C-alpha positions as CSV (number, residue, x, y, z in Angstrom):
1,M,-13.6,15.2,2.1
2,R,-12.3,12.8,-0.5
3,L,-10.2,9.9,0.8
4,E,-9.7,7.7,-2.2
5,L,-7.0,5.9,-4.0
6,T,-5.8,6.7,-7.4
7,R,-6.5,4.1,-10.1
8,R,-2.9,2.8,-9.7
9,G,-3.3,2.5,-5.9
10,D,-6.6,0.6,-6.3
11,Y,-5.1,-1.8,-8.8
12,A,-2.0,-2.4,-6.6
13,V,-4.3,-3.3,-3.6
14,R,-6.3,-5.6,-5.8
15,A,-3.2,-7.3,-7.2
16,A,-1.6,-7.7,-3.8
17,V,-4.8,-9.3,-2.4
18,A,-4.8,-11.7,-5.4
19,L,-1.2,-12.7,-4.6
20,A,-2.1,-13.1,-0.9
21,R,-5.1,-15.4,-1.7
22,A,-2.7,-17.6,-3.8
23,N,0.1,-17.4,-1.2
24,G,1.7,-20.8,-1.0
25,R,0.0,-22.2,-4.0
26,G,2.5,-21.0,-6.7
27,Q,2.7,-18.0,-8.9
28,L,0.0,-16.0,-10.6
29,T,0.3,-14.7,-14.2
30,T,-0.7,-11.2,-15.0
31,R,-3.5,-12.6,-17.1
32,K,-4.9,-14.5,-14.1
33,I,-4.5,-11.5,-11.7
34,A,-6.2,-9.2,-14.2
35,A,-9.1,-11.6,-14.8
36,E,-9.6,-12.5,-11.1
37,M,-9.4,-8.9,-9.8
38,S,-11.0,-7.0,-12.8
39,I,-7.9,-5.0,-13.5
40,P,-7.3,-3.8,-17.1
41,P,-4.4,-6.0,-18.4
42,R,-2.6,-3.0,-20.0
43,F,-2.1,-1.3,-16.5
44,L,-1.1,-4.4,-14.6
45,P,2.6,-4.6,-15.7
46,Q,3.2,-1.1,-14.3
47,V,1.4,-1.9,-11.0
48,M,3.3,-5.2,-10.6
49,A,6.6,-3.4,-11.2
50,D,5.7,-1.1,-8.3
51,L,5.0,-4.1,-6.1
52,V,8.3,-5.8,-7.1
53,R,10.3,-2.6,-6.6
54,A,8.8,-2.2,-3.1
55,G,9.8,-5.8,-2.2
56,I,6.1,-6.9,-1.9
57,A,6.1,-9.2,-4.9
58,V,8.7,-11.3,-6.7
59,A,8.6,-11.8,-10.4
60,Q,9.6,-15.0,-12.1
61,P,10.2,-14.3,-15.8
62,G,9.6,-16.7,-18.6
63,R,6.9,-18.8,-20.1
64,S,6.0,-20.5,-16.9
65,G,6.7,-17.4,-14.8
66,G,4.4,-15.1,-12.8
67,Y,4.3,-13.3,-9.5
68,R,4.1,-14.3,-5.9
69,L,4.4,-12.5,-2.6
70,A,8.0,-11.8,-1.5
71,Q,7.2,-12.6,2.2
72,P,4.3,-13.9,4.2
73,A,1.0,-12.0,3.8
74,D,0.9,-11.3,7.5
75,G,4.0,-9.2,7.1
76,I,2.7,-6.9,4.4
77,T,0.4,-4.0,5.4
78,L,-2.2,-2.3,3.2
79,L,-0.3,1.0,3.9
80,R,2.9,-0.5,2.4
81,V,1.0,-1.6,-0.7
82,I,-0.6,1.8,-1.2
83,R,2.7,3.6,-0.7
84,A,4.4,1.3,-3.3
85,A,1.9,2.5,-5.9
86,E,1.1,6.0,-4.8
87,G,4.4,7.2,-3.2
88,G,4.2,9.2,0.0
89,T,1.0,9.9,1.8
90,K,1.7,13.4,2.8
91,P,-1.1,15.8,1.8
92,A,0.0,18.3,-0.9
93,E,-2.5,21.0,-0.1
94,C,-4.5,22.7,2.7
95,V,-8.1,21.5,2.9
96,L,-9.2,25.1,3.4
97,R,-7.1,26.9,0.8
98,G,-6.5,24.4,-1.9
99,G,-2.8,25.2,-1.7
100,P,-0.1,25.3,1.0
101,C,-1.2,26.3,4.5
102,D,-0.3,29.8,5.9
103,V,3.3,31.0,6.0
104,D,3.7,29.2,9.4
105,G,2.6,25.9,7.8
106,R,-0.7,25.8,9.6
107,C,-4.3,26.7,8.9
108,D,-7.3,26.8,11.3
109,V,-8.0,23.1,10.9
110,H,-4.5,21.9,10.5
111,E,-4.3,19.9,13.7
112,V,-7.6,18.2,13.2
113,I,-6.8,17.2,9.6
114,V,-3.3,16.0,10.7
115,G,-4.9,13.9,13.4
116,A,-7.5,12.4,11.1
117,R,-4.7,11.6,8.6
118,G,-2.7,10.0,11.3
119,A,-5.6,7.8,12.4
120,M,-6.2,6.7,8.9
121,L,-2.5,5.8,8.4
122,E,-2.6,3.9,11.7
123,V,-5.5,1.8,10.5
124,L,-4.0,1.1,7.1
125,G,-0.7,0.2,8.8
126,A,-2.4,-2.3,11.0
127,A,-4.3,-4.1,8.2
128,T,-2.2,-6.9,6.7
129,L,-2.9,-8.7,3.5
130,Q,-3.5,-11.8,5.6
131,S,-6.1,-10.1,7.8
132,I,-7.9,-8.9,4.7
133,V,-7.9,-12.3,3.0
134,E,-9.1,-14.0,6.1
135,S,-11.9,-11.5,6.8
136,T,-13.1,-11.7,3.2
137,A,-13.2,-15.5,3.4
138,S,-15.1,-15.5,6.7
139,G,-17.3,-12.5,5.9
140,R,-16.2,-10.6,9.0
141,S,-14.3,-7.4,9.6
142,P,-10.5,-7.6,9.5
143,G,-10.4,-6.9,13.2
144,I,-8.6,-3.6,13.0
145,E,-9.2,-1.2,15.9
146,V,-10.3,2.2,14.8
147,P,-8.8,4.9,17.0
148,S,-11.4,6.5,19.2
149,T,-12.4,10.1,18.5
150,A,-14.5,10.5,21.6
151,P,-13.3,13.1,24.1
């Protein structure tokens, strides 16, 4: 099973984390974000436009411009950042058939996959940019509770 972000989603998460790290210390230029987070500079304007459109970042145009978070980092979830770059998170195809599920919209493993997807979205929705920045700085886990799968 592949659970991975597109390149655009990956770059959006990295850029949002860079803005969260700089939160309260001014704006970051695209050049600084690209260098700090190893994002190819040619992709960054599109990714930053996604974050601005979603209300995650604010752009200040001009020679001394740059980007900053539009609200405190503890109010921006990882799920929101991913959705800003990748759109909806609804699976497009059945994991068994590689296309739509049966006529009734369900396959044999539909409920299991839907439950797993829901648990993943719950964890991504609980992780804020602030919790990620703090956990990285302290070397600990972001403190997100993973839903139990035990019977």
